C-alpha positions in Angstrom: -7.7 -22.4 -0.6 -9.9 -23.9 2.0 -12.0 -20.7 2.7 -12.5 -20.2 -1.0 -13.5 -23.9 -1.5 -16.1 -23.7 1.2 -17.5 -20.4 0.0 -17.8 -21.7 -3.6 -19.1 -25.2 -2.6 -21.8 -24.0 -0.2 -22.6 -20.7 -2.1 -21.9 -18.6 1.0 -20.2 -15.2 1.1 -16.5 -14.9 1.8 -15.1 -12.0 3.8 -11.7 -10.7 4.7 -11.6 -9.5 8.3 -9.4 -6.8 9.7 -9.0 -5.6 13.3 -7.5 -2.2 13.8 -6.2 -1.0 17.2 -7.6 2.5 18.0 -6.2 4.9 20.7 -6.6 3.6 24.2 -8.0 0.0 24.6 -10.3 0.1 21.6 -10.5 -1.9 18.4 -12.4 -1.5 15.2 -13.3 -4.5 13.1 -13.9 -4.4 9.3 -15.3 -7.1 7.0 -14.8 -6.7 3.3 -16.6 -9.0 0.9 -14.4 -11.1 -1.4 -15.5 -12.1 -4.8 -15.9 -15.9 -5.3 -16.4 -16.7 -9.0 -18.6 -19.7 -10.0 -17.9 -21.0 -13.5 -17.5 -24.5 -15.0 -13.9 -24.6 -13.8 -14.1 -25.2 -10.1 -10.3 -25.3 -9.5 -9.8 -22.0 -11.3 -12.6 -20.5 -9.3 -11.0 -21.6 -6.0 -7.6 -20.3 -7.1 -9.1 -16.9 -8.1 -11.1 -16.5 -4.9 -8.0 -17.4 -2.9 -6.0 -14.7 -4.8 -8.9 -12.3 -4.2 -8.7 -13.0 -0.5 -4.9 -12.6 -0.4 -5.3 -9.3 -2.3 -7.8 -8.0 0.4 -5.4 -8.9 3.2 -2.5 -7.3 1.3 -4.4 -4.1 0.8 -5.2 -4.0 4.5 -1.6 -4.6 5.5 -0.3 -2.0 3.1 -2.8 0.5 4.5 -1.6 0.0 8.1 1.7 -2.0 8.2 2.3 -1.1 11.8 -0.9 -3.0 12.7 0.3 -6.3 11.0 1.0 -9.3 13.2 1.1 -13.0 12.5 1.6 -15.4 15.4 2.9 -18.5 13.6 5.2 -19.4 10.6 3.0 -18.8 7.6 5.5 -18.8 4.8 8.3 -21.2 5.5 
């Protein structure tokens, strides 16, 4: 939730970044904006923005699963 908390608290944009390997030694980077709600319920806003960020990563991974790599133990 930390990126969402910072984006909401400082009123700055939040982006999901994706790097795609292209043929040869080339890469393409894409940044997609992530919606960060601002309502009277700060905790709910942070939870929703975190879910929005996770959904953006999920969409990117599902689009190119062969490109997915994670270097440390994230879930467990």
